[in-house]
NULOFI-499294 format. One record per residue: y negated, z, x negated of N, C-alpha, C in turn. Coordinates in steps of 0.05 Angstrom, whole numbers, plus 5000, padded with zeros to 4 digits. Layout:
LOGU   n_Y   n_Z   n_X  ca_Y  ca_Z  ca_X   c_Y   c_Z   c_X
LOGU     Y     Z     X     Y     Z     X     Y     Z     X
...
***
This chain:
LOGU   n_Y   n_Z   n_X  ca_Y  ca_Z  ca_X   c_Y   c_Z   c_X
LOGU  1562  5197  8310  1548  5215  8310  1557  5242  8314
LOGU  1567  5261  8297  1576  5289  8303  1550  5308  8313
LOGU  1561  5321  8327  1547  5339  8346  1556  5372  8334
LOGU  1532  5391  8336  1539  5414  8328  1540  5433  8350
LOGU  1559  5449  8348  1560  5468  8375  1545  5496  8366
LOGU  1528  5498  8338  1517  5521  8339  1491  5517  8353
LOGU  1485  5540  8358  1453  5539  8383  1430  5536  8365
LOGU  1411  5519  8374  1395  5504  8363  1375  5533  8346
LOGU  1371  5548  8364  1358  5569  8346  1366  5584  8331
LOGU  1390  5588  8319  1407  5591  8301  1411  5578  8274
LOGU  1396  5551  8277  1390  5535  8255  1368  5528  8252
LOGU  1348  5543  8257  1317  5544  8246  1311  5553  8218
LOGU  1299  5542  8207  1291  5558  8180  1266  5573  8192
LOGU  1253  5588  8170  1238  5613  8170  1210  5608  8185
LOGU  1201  5580  8183  1178  5572  8192  1181  5567  8227
LOGU  1203  5554  8229  1208  5549  8252  1222  5578  8271
LOGU  1228  5593  8259  1240  5617  8274  1215  5631  8280
LOGU  1195  5636  8258  1176  5651  8263  1153  5644  8290
LOGU  1153  5614  8292  1141  5606  8314  1151  5605  8339
LOGU  1180  5601  8334  1193  5609  8360  1194  5632  8369
LOGU  1194  5658  8348  1198  5685  8352  1168  5695  8365
LOGU  1148  5688  8361  1122  5695  8381  1125  5690  8409
LOGU  1138  5668  8419  1136  5670  8450  1169  5685  8459
LOGU  1184  5680  8442  1211  5708  8443  1207  5729  8452
LOGU  1187  5738  8434  1173  5766  8433  1156  5771  8459
LOGU  1140  5763  8456  1134  5758  8492  1142  5761  8517
LOGU  1172  5746  8514  1182  5747  8541  1205  5779  8537
LOGU  1209  5786  8506  1233  5804  8508  1225  5834  8520
LOGU  1233  5846  8538  1230  5871  8549  1243  5898  8546
LOGU  1271  5889  8530  1287  5910  8520  1277  5919  8501
LOGU  1292  5953  8495  1295  5964  8473  1309  5945  8447
LOGU  1313  5961  8425  1330  5948  8405  1321  5923  8401
LOGU  1291  5914  8395  1281  5883  8393  1299  5875  8363
LOGU  1303  5897  8338  1318  5886  8318  1340  5866  8319
LOGU  1358  5883  8333  1386  5877  8334  1380  5853  8358
LOGU  1371  5850  8376  1370  5823  8397  1357  5806  8380
LOGU  1334  5808  8363  1322  5784  8339  1345  5778  8325
LOGU  1363  5796  8310  1388  5786  8293  1408  5766  8307
LOGU  1412  5779  8332  1435  5761  8339  1426  5736  8353
LOGU  1401  5734  8362  1388  5715  8377  1386  5697  8353
LOGU  1365  5690  8327  1367  5683  8309  1387  5679  8287
LOGU  1409  5695  8291  1429  5693  8271  1428  5694  8247
LOGU  1412  5717  8241  1405  5720  8209  1415  5751  8202
LOGU  1404  5761  8178  1413  5780  8172  1394  5804  8179
LOGU  1409  5834  8167  1383  5858  8182  1358  5855  8159
LOGU  1362  5843  8134  1343  5843  8119  1317  5820  8126
LOGU  1328  5798  8135  1316  5783  8148  1301  5790  8172
LOGU  1314  5801  8188  1309  5811  8214  1275  5834  8206
LOGU  1281  5842  8192  1261  5872  8186  1244  5849  8177
LOGU  1243  5842  8157  1222  5818  8136  1208  5804  8160
LOGU  1215  5786  8177  1199  5773  8190  1193  5787  8217
LOGU  1203  5809  8230  1194  5819  8250  1166  5831  8247
LOGU  1166  5845  8217  1145  5859  8205  1123  5834  8198
LOGU  1126  5815  8200  1109  5787  8187  1096  5787  8218
LOGU  1107  5793  8237  1103  5785  8264  1088  5809  8278
LOGU  1078  5832  8261  1064  5857  8269  1087  5882  8281
LOGU  1110  5878  8278  1127  5896  8289  1128  5915  8265
LOGU  1125  5946  8271  1131  5960  8246  1155  5976  8257
LOGU  1169  5988  8238  1198  5996  8238  1189  6024  8224
LOGU  1196  6049  8234  1201  6071  8218  1215  6066  8193
LOGU  1209  6079  8171  1214  6070  8146  1246  6082  8143
LOGU  1252  6106  8159  1278  6125  8151  1296  6103  8170
LOGU  1286  6091  8194  1310  6073  8211  1313  6049  8188
LOGU  1301  6032  8179  1305  6018  8159  1319  6023  8135
LOGU  1315  6043  8125  1330  6054  8106  1363  6061  8110
LOGU  1358  6072  8137  1389  6082  8147  1407  6058  8151
LOGU  1396  6034  8164  1408  6013  8177  1421  5996  8153
LOGU  1403  5995  8130  1411  5978  8103  1429  5997  8086
LOGU  1430  6024  8080  1444  6033  8074  1474  6036  8081
LOGU  1472  6038  8108  1497  6032  8127  1513  6009  8119
LOGU  1497  5983  8115  1505  5962  8118  1519  5960  8083
LOGU  1506  5972  8064  1516  5971  8041  1539  5989  8034
LOGU  1543  6006  8056  1565  6026  8052  1588  6007  8064
LOGU  1584  5994  8088  1606  5978  8098  1616  5960  8079
LOGU  1598  5947  8068  1608  5925  8046  1623  5936  8022
LOGU  1613  5962  8017  1627  5974  7993  1658  5985  8008
LOGU  1660  5989  8026  1689  5998  8042  1705  5980  8044
LOGU  1694  5950  8053  1712  5934  8053  1720  5924  8028
LOGU  1699  5921  8005  1709  5915  7979  1735  5934  7961
LOGU  1729  5960  7975  1753  5979  7962  1777  5977  7983
LOGU  1776  5970  8005  1804  5967  8019  1819  5940  8014
LOGU  1798  5913  8006  1811  5895  7994  1825  5894  7970
LOGU  1813  5917  7956  1827  5926  7931  1847  5938  7931
LOGU  1852  5956  7955  1878  5977  7958  1899  5954  7960
LOGU  1887  5934  7979  1912  5917  7996  1924  5896  7977
LOGU  1913  5886  7954  1919  5873  7938  1910  5873  7910
LOGU  1918  5899  7899  1902  5909  7875  1912  5890  7850
LOGU  1933  5870  7842  1946  5852  7828  1931  5830  7830
LOGU  1913  5824  7846  1895  5802  7850  1873  5809  7858
LOGU  1850  5786  7855  1828  5783  7857  1815  5757  7871
LOGU  1786  5752  7876  1778  5726  7881  1788  5700  7856
LOGU  1789  5715  7833  1795  5693  7802  1822  5698  7799
LOGU  1839  5717  7807  1866  5716  7786  1883  5715  7817
LOGU  1909  5700  7813  1930  5707  7834  1943  5729  7824
LOGU  1942  5734  7804  1964  5752  7792  1945  5766  7770
LOGU  1941  5797  7775  1924  5805  7748  1952  5825  7733
LOGU  1954  5810  7708  1972  5823  7689  1965  5851  7672
LOGU  1944  5850  7671  1932  5876  7655  1902  5874  7651
LOGU  1888  5890  7643  1864  5893  7632  1855  5896  7607
LOGU  1834  5880  7589  1830  5884  7565  1818  5911  7562
LOGU  1811  5917  7533  1800  5943  7524  1773  5955  7537
LOGU  1758  5930  7545  1731  5922  7555  1735  5924  7588
LOGU  1754  5926  7600  1752  5926  7630  1764  5894  7642
LOGU  1763  5883  7624  1762  5853  7639  1788  5843  7646
LOGU  1801  5835  7671  1827  5821  7676  1836  5799  7667
LOGU  1866  5800  7660  1875  5784  7652  1900  5775  7664
LOGU  1908  5746  7669  1935  5736  7683  1933  5713  7691
LOGU  1948  5706  7719  1944  5674  7728  1928  5675  7744
LOGU  1906  5650  7743  1890  5641  7755  1899  5633  7781
LOGU  1878  5629  7798  1892  5615  7827  1900  5583  7828
LOGU  1878  5571  7802  1884  5545  7797  1912  5541  7784
LOGU  1912  5559  7765  1938  5556  7750  1966  5563  7771
LOGU  1963  5581  7785  1980  5584  7808  1983  5568  7827
LOGU  1962  5552  7836  1969  5527  7853  1983  5502  7841
LOGU  1977  5499  7808  1991  5479  7798  2018  5484  7791
LOGU  2031  5503  7784  2051  5519  7783  2072  5520  7814
LOGU  2053  5525  7828  2067  5534  7856  2047  5516  7880
LOGU  2051  5491  7880  2037  5476  7899  2039  5480  7929
LOGU  2061  5497  7939  2070  5499  7964  2058  5527  7971
LOGU  2057  5546  7952  2061  5570  7962  2033  5573  7967
LOGU  2030  5598  7989  2005  5599  8000  1985  5614  7991
LOGU  1955  5611  7992  1951  5629  7975  1939  5652  7992
***
């Protein structure tokens, strides 16, 4: 039987999290409850806000909006950075030869690359 090293509370489904969160919230005495909830239960920010609101904790709309907007901005920045690092490849193509008139890329897919060069790293 294999054992997981993931803490039990991070394996909870929503129903289990909400039940455990009630007692966790009563014992929690510090600031930044959303950040602590997110870290303790291993959920994303949207889930954190939704579940804490289900438990009766309200957040200023501008705070939630700023956090979620910042996350979207970080994701877009990461996407742009990856595109700049390897402009001739993406998650589907190992090498992008060019783009069709509609903007769709064409080239050598990762599957084709691995078949032709089995020892080449991805």
